[in-house]
Structures are given as C-alpha cells and as structure tokens.
N, C-alpha and C positions, 0 to 999 in steps of 0.2 A: 385690693384684699384686705391690709390691715385700717386701711379707712372705715370700710363698714366694721370689724369686730369694734374697733374703736367705741362705732358709734353705737354699735348693739349693745355694748358696756355699760356706757351712760344711760341709754334706756333705760337697762335692770336696775340700774344704781339709784337713777333718779327715783323710779316705781316702788323700789325696795322702801326708801327713808318718806317718800309719803305714805307709803302704806303704816308703816311705824309710827307717823304722826296719826295717822287718821285712828287708829287703833287706840295708843294713848287719849285719845278723844275722845272717843267713845268708850275707854277704861275707867272715866274721870265723870262721866255725865250717867253711865250708869248706874257707880257706886254711890251718887248723893240721891238718885232718881227714883231705887227703890226696883218696884217689878213694873215701871218705866224702863227702865232701862235692861232689865229680862227682856222687853219684846224690841230692844233697839240690839239685841246680840241676837236672837233668833233673825231680825231682816236683813243684820249683816251676812250671819251663817248662807240665809237664802241667795243673797248677794254669791256669796265664794261657790256655793255651788252651782248657782246658774252661770258664773264664770269658766267653771272649769269643764261642766258637760255643755256648753257654747264651744268650746276651743276640741273639747273629742269631735264634737259634729263635724267641727268645720274639718280638722283631718280628717277625718273617714270620708267625706265628701271631698279633699285633694286626692284623699290614696286612691277615690273611685274613678276622679278625671283620668288619672297618671295612668291607672291600669288599663283605658277605657281606647287609650291613646297611643296604650305600646300592644295592644291587639286590635288593633282600628283591619279589618278585615271585611266591609260592607260586600251583603251580596253582591254577583252582576248583575247590570242593568240590563243586559241583553245575553242570548246564551251562548257564553263563554263556551269556545272550543279546547277541546281535552280530546286525552287519550282514552282510549276504550278502555276499561277496568276488565276485572276478570266480573266481576256482578254484570256489567252489560252486553260479555260475552257467554257467560252463561244463561242469561233470561235470553238469550235468541238463539241456544242451542248448540253452541260451538264448541261443546264440551262431550259432546256423544258422537262422535265418529264422522264419518263420513272423506269428504276430499280433502286432505292434508294439507292443511297450509303455511303450518311456524309452531313455533313453542313461545307461549306466555313469558314475561320478563317478570311479571308480578311473581306467577307459581312452582312456575316451568311447564304445567302441563300443557299437553299439547289444542293448538284450533284446530278446528278444522269447520267445515258445513254440510249439512244431508242433504244442501239443496240444487238439483242438477241445473245450472247457470252456465253463461256464458264466463270467460274468463280472460288477462290479458296482462299480462305479465312482458315487464321492463327492468333492462338490463344489460351492462352491454358486455364485452367480451372475454371471457375469462372470470364473469361476475357467479356461473354456476346453478344456472339460469336450467342446465338438463340436468344437472346432478341434485338439485337441492331444491328443484320445482316438479319436471317431466319427467324425472323416472322415477318420482314418490310416490307421482299419483298413476300412475298405471302399473307401477306394482306396490298397490294397495287396493286397483280395480277389480273387483272380482267380475262372474258371472252373468249380473246384472244388466250390465250396459257393453256394449262393442264400440271398439278402437278404431279408428282409420286414424295414421301416420305417415305420414309424407317426412323422410327423414335424409338429412341433405347429406348428411355423412355417414349415416352403420353404426353409430357410436349407441344411441337407442336399442335399435336393435339386437344389436348383440349382446347388448345386458338386459331385456327385457321380455326377449320371445318367448326364450322356453319357457319361463313361466304362465308368459299369459296363452300357451300351447297345452298348460295345464288346464286353463281355469275358460277354454274361448277356443274355438278351430281358428287355427292362425293360421295365415298363406301370407309372404314374401316374393313382393317386387323386386328382384333386382337381378336385373341385366346386365349389371357390370362387374357382375361376382365379388361386393364389397361382401369382407369377412365369412367369405366361404364356411371358413374350418369355424370359425366361433360357431355360427349359427348350424353348422352338423346336418341332419335330414330334416330337417323340419321343410316342412310343403311349400315350394316355390310355385310361381303362377304368374299369367298376367293376364291385360285384361285391355279389352276394345272397344272403344268410345262410338264406334258405327255398325256394332254388333245388331245385326237382325235384334234377337229380342229387345233391343233400345229404340233404335231408330225402324219403323214398321213405316212399309211404303204404303202398306192398307190400314193403317193407322192418318186417317184424313184429320184428325185435327194435332196430331204430335209431330204426323212427320216435319213438316217445315218446321216449328218450333223446335224440336229437340237438333237438330242441321243445322240452323245459328248457335243452339248452344255449345255445339260441340265447333265450330268455326268462333265462337269466341273465346273460346278457351284455348285454343289454338294459335289466333293473330295475339298479338299483343294490342293494346291503345296506352300507346302515353299520359296518364292522367293531368299533364301540367300543359299537355299542347291546346291551343286554344279554338284550333281547326279541327275536329274528327273526321275530319271529310276522306283522307288517306288511310287511317285506319278502318271507317266503315267502309270504303268502299273492298277495301281488301277481303275482312270479312263478308261483304257481299260475294265477290269471286270464289273463295273456299269454301261457300255455304251451296254453292250451285254448283261446285264439283263433289261437295260430298253428299251430295243430294242424288247428283247422275250417279255417282257410282254405288247406293246405297238402293238404288233401283232397280240398276241394271247388274250389277257385277254377284254372282254366286256365295264370293268370301267376304264383303265390301271389308275395309281397312285402311287404316290413315297414312300407312304405306303406300295403297293404291293410290291414294288421292296427291299425294306427295307426287312418287312420278308422271303424273298428269302434270301439277303445276310446275319440275321441275324441264316442262320439255315447252315447244310452240303454245300458248295457251292459244293465241287464235286460232292457228291450225285446228288443232282441237275443237276449239267451238265450232270452225264450220266443218267437220266432220256429225259432229252431236246435227249442226242444221239438216245436214245430209241428210240423214236418215227421214225424213216426213214428219216425224213425229212432232204434231205443236206444243206438245207439251217441251221438248227437247227446242224447238226454234225459238219458242218464249224465252228460256231458260236462257241460250249461249249467243240471243242476237244480239246484246251491246258488244259483245268482243270477237262474234263473229262477219258481221256484217261489214262489207267490200269497206278499205280503207281502213279497218280498224289496227292496222299494224302501223298505220304512220301518226295515230294519237300517241301525243307524248305523254299526257295524264295515265291513257290505259296502259301505256307499257310501264311508265313507273308504279304503277298497283302493280302491275305482274310480277317488277321485281321486288317490291316488298315483300308478296304471296312466296318466294320464293323461299324466302332466307328465313322467314318462318318456319320452314322445314327442315333448313338446313345447318349443320349439318346432322343432326338426331335421329333425324328417321334413313338417314343413311348406313349407319352401326349396326349392325348383323343383328346383336341381341339385344338391341334396343326395337326395332324392326320383329322381330321375332314376336321380343313381347309385346307389343300393341297389337299384334295378330291376333294374337290368342285370347280365346273365349270364355277362360277358367273363370274369371271371378265377375260378381255381381253384386255392385253393393247395396243393392236394395236389401240382400238376406241377412242384412248387418241388423233390420228393427226384427229379422221372425228369430235369430237364432243368435247366441254368444258366437262374436266374431273379432279377430283383430287381422287387421290387415296393415301389414309394412308396405311403406313402399319407396326402396333405398338408392341413395344416390351416391355420389364419389364426387370429393371434396375438388380433385384431380382436374374435373369438367364440371363448372362450377353454370356455367352458360348452359350446356345438353341438362345440367341435372336440375335445373330450375326450370326448364319446359318441361320436363317430364314430370315432376311434382305437380306441376301446375296445369297441366293437361289430365293427373288423377285427381287432383284436390277438386275442380271443377268439376269435372265427372261424377263425383262420389255425392258432394251437393248436390247436383244437379239430381241422380237418381232417388237416394233417401228422401229427398224434398216432394216426388213425384209418389211416394208410398208414405202420405203425411197420414198417423192414425191408424196405421193398419196394423202395424205389428204390437210386438209388445213390450218390446225395449229400445231404451233410446237408443244412440248414439251419440257418439263424442269426433268431432275432428280436428287434431292435437298437431297446431303449425308452426313448426319449429324454424325460424329463420323467414317467417311473413316473406319479409326485403329480398330475401333470396329467388325466391319464388314467382313474387311478383303482382302486381290488382288481378284480381280474383273480380270479375265483372258483377257488378251487384250484389257485394260482400255485405258492402256498409249499408244499403238498402234492408236488405234480406237479414239482418244480425236479429231483429225482431221476429221476424217471422220464421227463421229457420229455428230459433225454441220451440215453439208451438208447433213445429211441422216434428218436433223430436229429436235434436237434432242440436248439439252442445258442440261451442269452438272454444278450444283455445290457441290463443292466438299471443306467439312469442317477435318480442323484435325487441334492442339495441337500445333506441331510443324514441321520441317522440318524431325525430326529423324523417325516420324512417318513416313513420304514421302517417305524418303531413305530404312523402313526396308521395306517397301511395294514395291518400285520398286529400288532396288539398281542401276540399270544402267540407269537408262533414269527417275530417278525425277527432274530431272531440265525442259525437255523435256512435262513433266506433266504439270509444274509451266511455262514453254512459250506460253504452249496452249491454257491458259487462255487468255480473254482477259479485266478479272478483274482481276485482283490479289490484293490481301487485307491482311491486316497483322494488325492486331488488337490491339496487344503485341506480344515482344519480351525477353520473360526475358530470356532466355538460351543463354548461349555463341554463339553455331553456330548457331542460326533463325537469331541474334543478328550483327555478322559480314554478314553473308549474305544476309542483307536485305543492311544494310551499305555498302558494297561496291555496291550493287544494286543499289543504289541513285545515288551512282559518283561521281566525285571529282568537286571541285571549285578553284578558283583562287584566292590567296586575298592576301592583301599588308601588310608584315609585317615592322615594320618602327628601329630602329636603330639609336644610340644617343653615338658619340666621346666627350670624354672632353678631353682637351690636354691643361697644363699648364708647358709652356716653359717661364722658367726668369719672372715671375710672368705676365704675356699676360694670359691669360686663354681663349682656342679658343673652343667651344662647334658648334658639326657638329649633325644636325638630317637624317640618309640617311634612304629610304625605297627600298623595293623590292618585286616581285612578286616570290609566291611561293603557293603547290598546299598544298588542304587541305578535306579529306570527307566530302560533303555533312552535313551528320550525322556519326558522331560518334558510335560505338558499344555501348559505354557507356550510349552515350545520347538517343539513339534507345531503350534502358532496360527502360529509364528513363520516357517515354510518356505516358501523361497524363492519366487520368484513361478514358474519354473519347475522347480521339486522339487516331489517326491511320493512315499509310500510305498506299497507295494505287496505283496504275494505272489502267486509263480510257482508253478506244480506243479513235485513234482521238488526243490522250495530248502524248507529250513523256516526257514529264520532270515528274518527281513522285508528284503526289498531298497527302499533310498533310493536315486532316483537324479532323473534330470533328465530334464525332455521338453521335444518342439520342436511348433510348429502347423506343419500341412500345408504353408503358405507356406513355412515354414522350413527344407522339405528339396526342394531340385530337384526329385529324381524325380517327388515326388506331386505340388510344385508343376505339373508342366507335364502333371501328369493333371485337376488338377483347373478347374473355369469359375471365374470372378469372384464372391465371394462377395456378393452383395448386403449382407449386413450390414456389408462390410468396405470399406476405400478402399482396401487392398493391391489389386494384380494380380498376378495367374503371371505369371510369366516368359516 
C-alpha cells in the first residue's frame, strides 16, 4: 500500500513539472508570435478541455460498470419455481370464498377455492388435520352439498353434527354409542348393504354386479400380495352367499350372511343343491360337491371368509345397525344430507371394517345415480389407512368427480398411501385438485414434497484475492445456479401453523398459514365443544 502511494505521488509530481514547463514554453512563443500565439493558447485550452471531459466520461463508464456488477440479477433462463403470490391467488379466485384452505402469509387474507374437487391432506398424528382442515370445511359447507363422514373417533361428529342438522337432514350411524350425551336427540339410524332397494333379484343387469361389490366391501384384499387368488376366491364365496340371501330371504342382511359363513359352509352348499333349483346347483356346485370338505384350499378359503365376518357382525348393536334400512346414500344427491358413521377408538379393527362397509356402499350407491340429482356429495374420509383399501378407489377417482362425488382423503404420511395403493399412489395424489401437506416430519414425505415444489435459480457470489509483489487485487464474481425451492430439512421445519398446498388454477405451491376452527370466531360459534379438547366455543 505504501509503495503504491509513493508511485502515485511521483507520477503527479512529474506530470505537474512537465505541465509547468510546457505552459512556460507556450507562453514565451505566444509572446513573440502575436496572433499565432493566441491560436496556440486556444489549441492548448481545447486539449485540456478534451482531457477533462474524457476523464469524466471514463468515470461515468466505470461507475455504470460498478452499478451493473452490484445489481446483477439476470432473468431466469427457465421458469424458476416460487411460492404463489397474492396476485396469483387473486387471479385464480382464491379470495372469493368457498372451501377454506388457509391464510396468506403476505396479507393474512383467507385462501379458499369455489371449485368442487377431490382433496388429499397429509399430516402426522397430532398435527391438526381434524381441527384445522376437516372440521373447518364441514362448518363452512351449507345446504349446497351433502356430506358423508366416516368418523373413527366420534370427535368430528360431536363437534359438527349440531350445525349440520341446521342446514341439512342429518343422520348418525352410531352402533357403539360414542358420545351419546354430546349428540343429544339427533336422529340415529343404520344402513343395510343387502337392502332389496339396492340388490334386487329382479334386476337382471345389476343383481350380480351389486352383490359382488358388497362382497368386495366385506372381504379385504391386501394390495401387497402378489397372488390375489385367496382373496378373490373368498369374495366369490361371499358373493354366492349374498346372492342366495337376497334371492330367498324376506329380510336379507349381512348378519344373515355371517351366520351362513360361520357354520359348515359345505353342508350349507349341499342343502342348497338338494333344493333342485338349477341356479343354486350352479352357484354352490364347487363348494358342495362330494369330497369338497377334504380339499385343503377350499377349507382355507372358508376360514378366511369367516375371519372377515368375525367378530363385528356378532356385536348386537352393530348387527342391528347393519340390519336396518333407514339410510339410502342415493338420497344425498337429491336433498341436502349429512350422514355420520361413528366408530370407537377402543375397537380399531371392528371400527375399520364398519367404516369400510359404509364408505364402499356409499360410493357405489352415489355413482349409480350419476347426473340425476341437483347436489354434489362429498365423502370425507379421516384416517383412510385405518379403514383400509377400498376397491377401485384409485382408478375411479377421475370418474367419481364426473359422477358428482368428491373425495376428501386424510392420511398421516406417504407410506400409508403407498401401502394402500403400491402401484398407483402417485395417481391418487395427482387426481386431487387440492393437495395439502400440514407437515412432513418423515424423510420420505419431506423429500417428495421438496421435489414436488421444484427448483429455482439463485445467484452465487464468489471472491478472488491476488497478491502480486505487493499489489493486492480483489475480484468478485457471480454465477447462476439452481436450488430446491424448499429443501427437505426445511420442509420438516415448517412452523406449527404453516402448511404447503396446491389449489386449482394456481401453478405454483402455496405456502400459507392455517388456523384451528376454535380460533375462527364464526366457526367457533357453530361448533359444539370438542370432547378431545379443553377449549370450549366462545
């Protein structure tokens, strides 16, 4: 630094001496030259002016270069990912009311969508799926939509049934008597999946198809098994029993079918064949033929079938509920209805089977009257993993929406969805217009969500320092690189009231806040006290 200062001082000293000599020389010449000397002075002045202006232009150019270097921000080469802004949400109509989704971090305005679409919500246990998503939507919906709600704990029913009874015809299926004091005098009912109104032996086209659908709802099929033989054969046996029950029983019910399946099936099949009815002989020939009781594979199928009916059909209140014919889910498209099917936490296995029966039966009935009613129906399935796989749910998601049925699926994480639909879990997510992640604490879900948000271009700054024989050179460089919009560890660090979601009409993900229904005065006034929380409504 000292050497540079000395060199610069000597430079200006020599330049000053040379300038003084030059001016003195020009002055002597101009004194003796007369008019010619004046011209020389003019020329010297012009050169000095040109030199000064040149220095100014050089300084301006250097200043501009420094400003451009400091404000370097090139236009992204590709469509760089970013979280949706209020302007984008406004353009998509997300501030005009409808299904409540959250609150903008930019302005605090409520984000919603007026569109009827499928919805998937992911959030770990205790993250607030019920209190910030499900209950909010139920308490916001009016008489323009019918709701069917399998409730594995009774929390949703106890909190929202009173309000839904004011805007719709509300019926509660509650065979195990969960939260009876909280539900008060609200109507109770049951549903019969073998009702003659649904499985009619005189309906040549639909009789066998609907009997098969009922059997599929009763008998589960593990999606991870490579060989579906056992489940499919078990379903065939159950279908035979259902068709026989509906054909000959004056009051068919799943309880009667369970009584058949829990006895000697081979003996029952032979009794049916001994009637001489060709239809029954054809139906039960495989199971009642001589030596059938010695065939190991048939015995294993019979044992598997028995496990699907035991023990929930033997619980008297559940059996009574499944024998009633109070509820026809098809009515939901003709008049506003809310149907709750309530389970009990202490009986997870039995609750899951009851809710799966109701869910599969409701889906089949509503799709059978597609386009005939004036209302859309929404099936809100909390804890889908507990209910288990529902046949053709993944392949029918696109058709369900056209048929006037919207699905709201809630799961803890991606692994649960993969277990239910190993081959098509991506299609299930992509079929949902609203995709919501309340949190993603596990590596699989956070990595998936991070990659789904995309990448953005960022500017990285580098600095080089060069010390050459006492002359220090410093240079700054900038270059464009890509980075995930949000990294997996950042996903796992989302705030307790943050979420990431996609809404119809908005290409980019929305990072926004969410509120529990009891923190929203309007919804809090509509809700009954939540039996799982100490906080009461205002």
